[in-house]
C-alpha positions in Angstrom: 98.8 117.1 84.7 101.7 119.5 86.5 102.2 122.8 86.7 104.8 125.2 87.3 102.8 125.4 90.6 103.1 122.3 91.6 106.9 121.8 91.4 108.3 120.3 94.4 110.5 123.5 95.6 113.7 123.5 97.6 113.1 124.3 101.4 115.8 126.5 103.5 117.4 123.0 104.5 119.1 123.0 101.1 120.6 126.6 101.8 122.2 127.3 98.4 122.9 124.1 97.1 124.7 124.7 93.9 122.2 121.8 92.4 119.2 123.9 93.3 119.2 125.4 89.6 119.4 122.3 88.1 115.8 121.0 90.1 117.4 119.8 93.5 114.5 119.4 96.1 113.7 117.8 99.4 112.3 115.2 97.5 115.3 114.1 95.7 117.6 115.1 99.0 115.5 112.5 100.5 115.5 109.5 97.4 119.4 110.3 97.8 120.1 109.9 101.4 121.4 106.3 101.2 123.7 107.2 99.0 124.8 109.8 100.5 125.5 107.8 103.6 127.5 105.7 101.2 129.8 108.7 100.5 128.2 108.8 97.3 127.9 112.3 95.2 124.7 113.4 93.7 124.4 115.2 90.3 122.5 115.4 87.5 123.0 114.1 84.4 123.4 117.3 81.8 124.4 114.8 78.5 125.4 111.4 77.7 127.7 110.1 74.6 129.4 106.6 74.2 128.7 105.0 77.3 129.8 108.4 79.3 128.0 111.4 81.0 128.5 114.9 82.0 126.9 115.5 85.4 126.4 118.5 87.1 127.4 118.4 91.3 127.8 120.8 93.7 131.5 121.2 93.3 131.2 121.6 89.2 130.7 119.3 86.1 132.0 116.0 86.1 132.9 113.3 83.6 131.7 109.8 84.5 131.5 106.5 83.5 128.3 104.6 83.0 129.6 101.0 82.9 128.3 99.7 85.9 123.9 101.1 85.3 124.3 100.0 81.8 122.3 96.6 81.6 121.1 95.0 78.2 117.8 96.4 79.1 117.6 99.5 77.2 115.0 101.3 78.9 117.5 101.3 81.9 120.3 103.0 80.6 121.6 106.4 82.0 120.3 109.2 80.5 119.6 113.3 80.4 117.3 114.6 83.1 118.6 111.9 85.7 119.9 112.3 89.4 122.6 110.0 90.2 125.2 108.6 92.8 128.7 108.8 91.6 131.8 108.1 93.0 133.7 110.7 95.0 137.3 110.1 93.8 138.7 107.9 90.6 139.8 107.7 87.4 137.7 107.2 85.8 134.6 107.6 88.1 131.7 106.0 87.9 127.8 106.6 88.1 126.3 103.9 90.6 122.7 104.5 90.6 120.3 106.4 89.4 117.6 107.9 91.1 113.6 106.6 90.6 112.6 108.7 87.7 109.3 110.6 88.2 108.3 110.8 84.8 110.4 109.3 81.5 110.4 110.4 77.7 110.1 107.4 75.7 109.6 106.5 71.9 110.0 102.9 70.3 113.4 102.8 68.3 113.9 102.4 64.4 115.3 98.4 65.1 113.2 95.9 64.1 113.7 94.8 68.2 110.8 96.9 69.1 112.7 97.9 72.0 111.8 101.6 73.6 114.4 104.7 73.4 114.3 107.0 76.7 114.9 110.6 75.3 115.0 112.7 78.7 114.1 111.8 82.4 112.3 113.9 85.6 110.5 116.3 82.9 107.8 118.4 83.8 107.1 120.3 80.9 107.3 118.7 76.9 107.8 121.4 74.4 106.7 120.3 70.9 108.1 122.8 68.5 106.3 123.4 65.1 107.8 125.3 62.5 104.9 127.8 60.9 108.2 128.0 57.8 105.9 125.1 56.1 102.1 123.2 56.2 101.1 122.7 59.9 101.2 118.6 60.0 98.5 118.1 62.4 99.1 114.0 62.2 102.6 114.7 63.8 101.8 116.8 66.0 99.3 114.7 67.7 101.9 112.0 67.5 104.1 114.1 69.7 101.7 114.9 72.3 100.7 111.3 72.7 104.6 110.7 73.5 104.3 113.9 75.6 100.7 112.7 78.1 102.5 109.1 78.3 105.5 110.3 79.9 104.0 112.0 82.8 105.0 115.5 81.4 102.6 118.4 80.6 102.9 119.2 77.2 102.9 122.7 75.5 102.9 123.5 71.4 105.6 126.3 70.2 104.7 126.9 67.0 107.9 128.9 65.8 108.9 130.9 63.0 105.8 132.9 64.0 107.6 136.0 62.0 107.2 134.2 58.9 102.8 134.6 59.5 102.5 138.9 59.6 98.7 138.7 59.4 97.4 138.5 63.0 94.1 136.8 61.9 96.1 134.0 59.7 98.3 133.4 62.8 94.8 133.0 64.8 93.8 130.6 62.5 96.5 128.5 62.7 96.6 128.7 66.3 93.1 127.7 66.2 93.8 124.5 64.1 96.8 123.2 66.5 94.2 124.3 69.9 91.5 121.6 67.9 94.3 118.9 67.5 96.0 119.2 71.4 92.9 119.6 73.7 93.9 120.8 77.1 97.3 121.9 75.4 98.7 125.4 75.8 99.4 126.4 71.8 102.0 129.4 71.8 103.4 131.6 68.8 106.7 132.7 69.4 109.4 134.5 67.1 113.1 134.0 68.2 114.0 137.0 65.7 111.7 139.5 67.1 111.0 138.0 70.9 107.5 137.9 70.5 105.8 135.5 72.8 109.0 134.0 74.7 108.0 135.9 77.9 105.0 133.7 77.9 107.1 130.8 77.3 109.4 131.8 79.9 106.9 131.9 82.4 105.3 128.5 81.4 109.2 126.7 81.9 110.3 128.4 84.9 110.6 126.2 87.9 110.7 123.1 86.0 112.4 121.0 83.9 111.0 120.9 79.9 112.3 118.9 76.7 112.5 120.4 73.8 111.3 118.2 70.8 110.5 118.5 67.5 112.0 117.8 63.4 114.9 119.1 62.3 114.4 122.5 60.6 111.6 123.2 63.6 114.0 126.2 65.0 114.4 123.8 68.3 118.2 125.5 68.8 117.3 128.7 67.7 114.3 128.8 70.4 117.3 127.2 72.9 119.0 130.1 72.2 116.4 132.9 72.6 115.4 131.2 75.9 119.2 131.1 77.2 119.8 134.4 76.3 122.9 133.4 74.1 124.5 130.8 71.2 124.8 128.2 73.3 123.5 125.9 70.5 124.5 125.7 67.0 122.2 126.7 64.2 122.3 125.9 60.6 120.2 127.2 57.7 116.6 125.7 56.7 115.8 124.7 53.0 112.4 127.3 52.8 111.0 124.5 50.3 110.4 122.1 52.7 111.7 123.0 56.2 113.9 120.6 56.4 117.8 121.3 57.9 120.6 119.1 59.6 120.5 117.7 63.0 122.3 121.0 64.4 121.9 119.1 67.9 123.4 115.5 68.3 123.2 115.2 71.7 120.8 115.7 74.5 121.5 118.3 76.5 120.2 119.9 79.7 120.8 123.6 80.2 119.9 126.1 83.0 117.5 129.1 81.8 118.4 132.6 83.3 114.8 132.7 84.3 114.2 129.7 86.3 114.0 126.3 85.2 116.4 124.1 82.8 115.8 123.0 79.2 116.7 119.7 77.7 117.6 120.4 73.7 117.1 117.3 71.6 118.3 116.5 68.0 115.6 116.4 65.5 113.4 113.6 65.7 112.6 112.2 62.3 110.5 109.3 63.4 109.0 109.4 66.6 107.1 105.7 66.9 104.9 105.5 69.8 105.8 103.1 72.8 103.2 101.7 75.2 101.4 104.8 75.0 97.7 104.4 74.4 96.7 106.4 77.7 98.8 109.3 75.8 96.1 108.7 72.7 93.5 108.6 74.7 94.3 111.8 76.6 95.3 113.6 72.8 91.7 112.4 71.4 89.7 113.3 74.8 87.1 114.3 73.1 86.7 110.6 70.9 86.7 108.9 73.7 83.9 111.1 75.2 81.5 110.2 72.3 82.9 106.6 72.5 81.3 106.1 75.8 77.8 106.4 74.2 78.2 103.8 71.5 76.0 100.9 71.6 78.3 98.4 71.8 81.8 98.3 74.4 83.9 97.0 72.0 83.1 99.7 69.4 85.9 99.8 66.4 83.9 103.1 65.4 84.3 101.6 62.1 81.3 100.6 60.4 78.8 99.5 64.0 75.1 100.3 64.5 75.0 102.9 67.0 78.4 103.9 67.0 78.4 107.6 68.5 81.5 108.4 67.2 80.7 108.3 63.5 77.4 110.0 64.4 79.6 112.5 65.7 81.6 112.5 62.3 78.3 112.8 60.4 77.2 115.6 62.4 80.5 118.0 62.0 81.0 117.6 65.6 84.2 115.3 64.9 86.6 116.1 62.3 86.8 112.8 59.9 90.6 113.9 59.9 90.8 113.3 63.9 89.0 110.0 63.6 91.6 108.8 61.1 94.6 110.1 63.0 93.1 108.4 66.2 92.6 105.0 64.4 96.4 104.8 62.9 98.1 105.9 66.4 96.0 103.3 68.4 97.0 100.5 65.5 100.1 101.4 65.8 100.7 101.3 69.5 98.3 98.1 69.6 100.9 96.8 67.2 104.5 97.6 69.2 102.4 96.6 72.8 101.7 93.3 71.1 105.4 92.8 70.4 106.4 93.3 74.0 103.8 91.9 75.8 102.8 88.1 75.2 99.3 88.4 77.4 97.8 91.2 74.7 99.3 89.6 71.7 97.0 86.1 72.9 94.3 88.7 73.3 94.3 89.8 69.9 94.9 86.4 68.9 91.6 85.6 70.5 90.1 88.5 69.2 91.2 88.0 65.6 89.6 84.3 65.6 86.3 85.7 67.3 85.9 88.3 64.5 86.6 85.5 61.7 84.1 83.2 63.1 81.4 85.8 63.6 82.4 86.8 59.8 82.1 83.2 58.5 78.9 82.7 60.5 77.2 85.7 59.0 78.7 84.7 55.2 77.1 81.3 55.9 73.6 82.9 57.3 73.4 85.3 54.1 74.4 82.3 52.2 71.5 80.5 53.7 68.8 83.3 53.0 69.6 83.3 49.1 
């Protein structure tokens, strides 16, 4: 887990580099040293579209082509938030390499090829925006958080449009509901209209890189504008009946915050598929894994096994049944995506199926024999 106090900071050796506001520090400078000796230019990708990208460099923002670092593997393409080495001149100028990523926010694509899609790189905080204009979908919050934890970033849940819930007791109850679904994650209620809660969020994000995530209509662009102090992102009206809106943001944009830090705004995400996020799922449902440690069987599936501590926690009221159902759903989904990309896991799953099938047949035979 990262915190604002743990971010690498620029030292005096970096001077007043124009890249410091974008997150440049001594660690990045050391990583870039081999490219510096080749005469390449350091910069941070602030936008990618159609095989080209905008890169913030010490001399300003330049346009560069990504053809040299666009392999067939979609996990290795240049993305917003990358630190890159760019040619010093040329028309077009080319990105020659990107520096090793500290973190990467990845989801599965909607294609049938089971590929991962990188949404943002080198992120310290993953801000999950959830609108209070519609009924809370805690399962979707948990899904976003699983991806956020897996990325290596610190998640933050921001409940937007808090001005639509004027009763303090009701707002506190909604915050508590989300906190139950987000153990170990700060949950902030904010209003871009009134400014309530924005100072706390600004303090959390200062000094690092944050990516703003959420569905269309969650108020991400309005929130980004409020944090930036100006109308940089286009905003469109949201339907009151279901909270949905158009994808106001169509690309991922990296923006420098006036209070320190940078923000990557993203398009609204209709589909949020897991991508090898087993660790992230475990962190979202940390209390379930703690209960599971006391199960009688190590491979307990928490369905109907004797001595299951997780089911006992549900029966006693310590664990909401909704949480267990959401946990099972995300684990199954993650197992499927991993199985599609990992032959070893596929083989283990097949062996497990065969073993359980054999046990089931043996149980049926024994049952018939006792009749």
